[in-house]
C-alpha positions in Angstrom: 2.4 -15.8 47.6 5.3 -16.2 45.4 8.9 -15.2 45.9 10.7 -13.5 43.0 14.5 -13.5 42.8 16.4 -10.4 41.5 20.0 -9.6 40.5 21.4 -7.8 43.6 23.5 -5.7 41.2 21.0 -4.5 38.6 17.5 -5.3 40.0 16.7 -7.4 36.9 14.2 -10.2 37.6 16.1 -13.5 37.6 13.3 -16.0 38.6 9.5 -15.5 38.9 8.7 -18.1 41.6 11.5 -19.6 43.6 11.4 -22.3 46.3 15.0 -22.0 47.4 18.1 -19.8 47.4 21.8 -20.5 47.0 24.5 -18.5 48.8 27.1 -20.3 46.7 30.5 -21.2 48.1 31.1 -19.2 51.4 34.6 -19.5 52.9 35.2 -19.7 56.7 35.0 -16.3 58.3 33.8 -14.6 55.1 30.6 -13.4 53.5 29.3 -14.9 50.3 30.4 -13.2 47.1 27.0 -11.5 46.5 23.9 -11.3 48.6 20.7 -12.9 47.5 17.9 -10.5 46.6 14.3 -11.6 46.8 10.8 -10.0 47.0 7.6 -11.6 48.1 4.5 -10.9 45.9 0.9 -11.6 46.9 -1.2 -13.6 44.5 -4.7 -14.0 45.7 -4.1 -13.9 49.5 -5.7 -11.2 51.6 -2.6 -10.4 53.7 -2.3 -7.4 56.0 1.1 -8.2 57.4 4.2 -10.2 56.6 7.2 -11.2 58.7 10.4 -13.1 57.8 12.1 -15.5 60.2 15.2 -17.6 60.2 13.8 -20.9 61.3 16.9 -23.1 61.0 20.5 -22.3 60.6 21.5 -25.7 59.2 23.6 -26.4 62.3 26.0 -23.6 61.5 25.7 -22.0 65.0 28.8 -19.8 64.5 27.6 -18.2 61.3 25.6 -15.0 60.9 22.6 -14.6 58.7 22.3 -11.0 57.6 19.4 -9.1 56.0 18.6 -5.7 54.7 15.2 -4.7 53.3 13.8 -1.6 51.6 10.6 -0.8 49.7 12.7 0.2 46.6 15.4 -1.7 44.8 18.9 -0.3 45.7 21.8 -1.3 43.4 24.8 -3.0 45.0 23.7 -3.5 48.6 26.8 -4.9 50.2 27.6 -7.2 53.1 28.8 -5.3 56.1 32.5 -4.9 56.6 34.0 -2.7 59.3 34.0 0.9 58.2 31.3 0.6 55.6 28.2 2.7 55.9 25.1 3.3 53.8 23.1 0.5 52.3 24.8 -2.5 53.9 23.6 -5.8 55.3 24.3 -5.2 59.0 21.3 -6.6 60.8 21.3 -10.3 61.6 18.6 -12.9 62.3 18.3 -14.9 65.4 17.0 -18.5 65.0 13.3 -18.7 65.8 12.5 -22.4 65.6 8.7 -22.1 65.9 7.6 -18.8 64.4 5.5 -16.8 65.2 5.3 -18.2 68.7 8.5 -16.3 69.5 9.3 -12.7 68.5 12.3 -12.1 66.3 10.9 -11.8 62.8 11.6 -9.0 60.5 8.5 -7.0 59.5 8.3 -6.8 55.7 6.3 -4.0 54.2 3.6 -4.6 51.5 2.7 -1.9 49.0 -0.8 -1.4 47.5 0.1 -3.6 44.5 0.8 -6.5 46.9 4.6 -6.4 46.5 6.7 -6.8 49.6 9.9 -5.1 50.3 13.1 -6.1 48.5 15.1 -8.3 50.9 18.8 -8.8 50.6 20.1 -11.9 52.5 23.7 -13.0 53.1 25.7 -15.4 55.3 29.0 -14.9 57.0 30.3 -18.4 57.8 31.9 -18.7 61.2 35.6 -19.2 61.3 35.2 -22.7 62.8 32.4 -23.8 60.5 33.2 -26.7 58.1 31.2 -28.8 55.6 28.1 -27.8 53.9 24.4 -27.6 54.5 21.2 -27.3 52.6 18.9 -27.1 55.6 19.0 -23.4 56.3 15.3 -22.5 56.4 13.7 -19.0 56.1 10.0 -18.8 56.8 7.5 -16.1 55.9 4.6 -15.7 58.3 1.5 -14.0 57.1 -1.1 -12.0 59.0 -4.5 -12.3 57.2 -7.0 -9.5 57.1 
């Protein structure tokens, strides 16, 4: 499995096989400037199911880690702000330290070509969060056929 990164505005492929994402500078109480858009793609695996978990929030317990996913790319998916509707990142992960032993993952669809749903991720830093972290960890869990 590889993870492709896409421009959240245009859907253009940015990177073919990433190992990390960067939310950029996120100010207290605010969302990042743009969400991150990724898509898992099967290589040789025989996978029948796929879930995405937030395994570690980097110690930022007052922050919210949002997601939106769709089988098709949608231009300009936005972070949720009161009053917005439509294609917005309004669902949030709960930390699941030991997936899949606990429920709480997001089911990610797989098409017949082996491409997963497009997934938009964002973070809203808590109003009391300070400092930085590089230990936020998302984990894909596969169900093999």
